[in-house]
N, C-alpha and C positions, 0 to 999 in steps of 0.2 A: 497258511501262514497261524502258529498255534499258539493260544493265547500263554501270556507270561503265567507261569504255576500249575499250568496244566499238568497231567499223569505223565502223559508224552512228552512234556519238554521235561520233564525232572528225571525223565529214564534218558533222555539222551542225556542231559548234563552229568548222568548217573558214568554214562561209558567213558566221556570226552576226560572227565576229572581225574581219572586212572593213567591217561597217556599223557608226556610232557610233549608237546608239539613242537614243533618244526622253528617257526618264526614267531615271533614278540610283536607285536605292536603297541608302541609310546606310543603315549595322547596326550598333549600339552593345552590345556582347554583357558581361553582367554573370553573375555565380552564379546567379542562382536567374532574372533574365529579360533579357531581349533589347528594345531601341525600336529599331523601323523609322521613317527616313522617308524618304517618294520627293522630289525635286528634279529641276527641270523648265526649262530656257532660255525665258524668255517675253520676248519683243518687246525681247531684247537683252540682258537679265537675267537675275541668278539668282532662280529663286524653289522656296522651298518646299511642295507642293502637299499642300493639306489640313493637317494638325495629325499629328506623328509618334504610332505606337498603341505600344505596349505586349505583349509577350507572355511568355509563361513558356517558361523555357530550359530544356523535359527534353521527349520522343519526342510525349508525347500533346497536349501542344499543337503539332507542328509543323503537323498539318493545315490548324489556323486561322487560320495563317501563312501557308499557300499557298492557301487560300481567299481570303483577305483582297487576295495578291496579285490571283488573278481577277476580284478585286472590282473592284479600281480597273485592271483591262485590261493589268496588267504579266504579261505574253506571254513567253518566253524570247526572243521577237525585237522585243521594243520596249522591254526593260531591261534595265541590268545591275547585279547587287548588287555590292555592295563590304561589308567588314569588318576591323578592325582583329583582328592575329594573339594570341590570348591561349589558346594552350593547348590543354587539353580543355576549354575552357567553350566555342569557337566551332566544335568538329570534327565532333559529331553533327549540328549544326545543317547544314552544309558538305555532307557528304556525303548530308544528304535532297536537297538543292537542284541539287547537279548530277547528283543520279538523276533529279529531275524538269527536266533539260536546261536548267536556269538559269547565265547567267554569269556565275563570283562570282570578286571579285578579296579573295585577303586579306594586306593590308599589313602592315608595321613600323607600331607606333604612333609612332615618333618622328618616322618619314616623314611620315604624317598631320599631326601636331603643327604640325612647320617649316613647315607649307603657311599656314600662317594666325598673325596676328597677335593676342598674347591677349587675350580680351574679360571681361567682369566676371562673367557667368554658365558656370557648369559643372556642367552636367544631364547627362542621358540624352536629352532632344530634340535641344540645342544641339549634343552631340556625334555623335550620327546624322546630325543637318542636314550638318556639316562635314565625314564620310567623305563623303554622298552629291555635296558639290561636289568636292571634292577629286578625288572618282573620275569626274566631269566634266572636273575639269580638265586629269588625268592622264592620259585615255583611251588616249592615245596610247602611256602609258609601262608601264598595267597589265599585268600577267602571268595570266592567270587559270588556279586551283587546280583539279588534279586530283585523285581521293585516290592516295596510295601502294598499291603490288601489296599484297594482304594478306600475303606473307610477307615482305616485305620491312618490314612494319611489324612485325609481329612479333619482327624480329631487331632490328628498333631499338629494343622495348623490352627485350627481353633483354638486351640491351648496358646499359641504364641503368641494369636491376637487379644487373645485375653489379657497375658500378661503384657504386653506393650501398651492395651488401653487400660491397666490396673497403674501402671506408672506413669501415663497422662494423666490420671484421678489425681496420681500423690503429687503433680507438677503443678497441676491448677488449683489446687488445696493451700499448697505452700506459696503461691502466687496470690492468691486469693489473700492469706493468712495475712501477708505483708503487707496486702494494702490496706488491712484494717487497724493494724497497728500504726497507720501513717496521722498524723496531724490533718493532713489536707487529706481526704475522701475525694472517693473520685465515683458513685455511683454506676454508671455505665460500666467501667471495666471491670467493678468488683460484681455484677451483673451479670458479664458475658460468663467470667470465670464458673461464675454459681450455675448457667446454665449449659455451660457444657460438664458440670463434672455429673448433673442430671441425665444426661444424653448420653454419657460415656455409662453411666453404672445402670441405664436400661439395655446399651448396648451387652455389657456381662452378662445380666440374666436373661439375655435371647442366646448368647454366644452356649453358653451355660447348660440350656436347653437343650441347643442344637447337639452338644455333646453329648447330653442323655439319650436325645431321638438316636443318632448315630449305634450307639450303644446297644438300644434295644433292639436295632434293626438285625444285629449279628447273634444267634443264639450262643456261643461259644462265649462272646465278649462279655455278653448280659452275665452269662456262668460265674466268669471269673472274677468280674467286676463286683457281683453280689458277694461273692468271696470273700474281695478283699475289702468291701462295707461293714464287714463284722470283724472284724480287728479295728480295735481299740485307738480310735486318732486318727484314721483314715475315712477321708469324707471323695465326693465324686474328683476334686480336682486331682487329687495324690493316688485316684485308684486310674484314671485315668491316665496319667504320669506312666505309673508302673504296669500300665497293660501296654503302653505304643514302647517302652523301652524292652519288657521282655518279649512280646509278641513280635520285634525287629533281632530278635536275639538268633542264632542258630537254634541252641537249646535256652533248657532254663537257667540261669545266671545262678550260683550259689550266694550268700550272703556276702562272703569276703570276696568275693568280684564285686558285687552291686554293687556293695562299698567302697570299695576301691575305682569303679568307673566314675558314680556319683562324687564324691571329693570329700568324703565324712570320715574314712578310712587313716588314722594315726600312723602315721611313720616316725621312727627313731630316729634321730640325729648323734650318734655320738662318734669320735675317731681319735684313737689314741690316748694319748690324757689330757688334753685342753678339752676338747669338746664334746660337753655332756648335756648337751640341749634336749629337753623335754622334746616327748612327741606329738605332732602336730599334722593333722591334715592340710593337704596342699590346696584342696577346695577347685581342684580341677573337674571338666564334668559338667553336666548341667545342670547349670546354678537354677531354674525353676525346680526341677524335683529337688533340688538340695534346698530350697526355700520353702516346701511348703513340710519338706521331713523337719526342716525347726520348727517351723508351728505348729505340728504335730507334738511334739516333744515337747513344748511350755504349754502348750493343753493339758497332754496328761502330767505332768508334773502337778500342774494346778488340780485341776478335776478328777484323775484317777488313782486311788487310795494306793494300790499297789509300787505303779509309779512312783508316787509321792514321798511314798517310805525307801523307795532304792534310791530316792534322789538325794535325802536326808542321810542318809546311810553311807552312799559315798563321802557328800562335803562333807560329814564324822570325819570319815579317814583321811581327810585332806584334801582331797580332788575340788581343782577350781570348779566353780559354779557351770562353765562355759566346756568343761571335758565330760561332767555328769551328763551334762545334756545331750552332747555329743553320744555319750553309752548307751542313753534312751534312744536316742534315732537308730542306733546300731542296733538294738534289741529290736524294734519297732521292725527294721529289714527281716531278721531274723522269723518274725512271725508271720511278715509277707510274704517270705521265698518258703515257710513251714505249710502254708494253708495254699498255696499253688500248685506245690511239691505233692500233698497230700490231697488235692482236690476236694478240702473237707474246711466245714466254717469251724472258725475261730471257737476256742472252748475256753473261759477262763479258768475250768477247772480242772483243767489237763496238767500232769507231772510227768514229764519227762522220766526215764531211767538212764542211766548209762549203761554201753552194755559190757561193760566189764565187770559192773558191780551186779548186773541180773546176771550173767553167765557163775558169778561166787554166790549168789543166792541159789541160785540153780542145781549147782555144785554141792552144796552143803545140805541141801534137801533131799 
């Protein structure tokens, strides 16, 4: 068995991705079980082959599922498997399937839902059949899943844990502040909240140290984070979030793609003569990195002379302060992408030249 991400496995996937398979296996994931349905195009119409089968969603049952695939003559060359993204419920099964060289697509549930008209029945066999049909219809748009680097996965978990602890600290502070405002004080409750705050703050420091240690373990990650830290307003946490986000993507996203994914890209909302709403951000996407970008924007507005002048100029032009801050966040993303794309540290004295202006100047000279 080849390890995930090995050169041999990558070559194998390169050969497989070019050909549309004969069978598509839809997997509907639940907490304790999952249901698999096999679909095939027969005489010009889509058919479910046999009956969908249910398996236990735990490591001991995965060999039964692999054996069932072999019984159905569903090899990595003849089938594609597809499941909906369901967080930790599908993670272990996904690792097992990819380790056995199967092509696996993990799709957003909303995309699968929008591909079908509402039907009367809503059962696991029906859902797994729809997922298999979705994989057949949109095969050319499927992105086949590959496991994330182990260090990257650990950094992602540590960042999420830190955010949870940070929220708990805020909750304890608010609760303690409310107790201090009461006429009748309860010292034991106040002390309990204070000790919880201190303990959680210690955990935050430990988590940040572990994040830094993991980054230092990988020379590529250490180099990328070092480049990101040269950008004004970028600290360890924001750099780690950008690292996880960009390293998980097939290729380095553009600033516009990153802005849209994070949820700070302004979208227009106009229709006819009656709807003329100002552009607004949808606030979709990962909230943690969006929060850190806003905090970085606030810091740049206060402490960086260039960004402070930019903010004041936009406000003087009539832009709301919230919009001006969002503009700073988008500019910060452009700096981040430029540093990663060029693999050079941020240079505050760098001045870009539009290609059109440069061509005109060269022509005149």
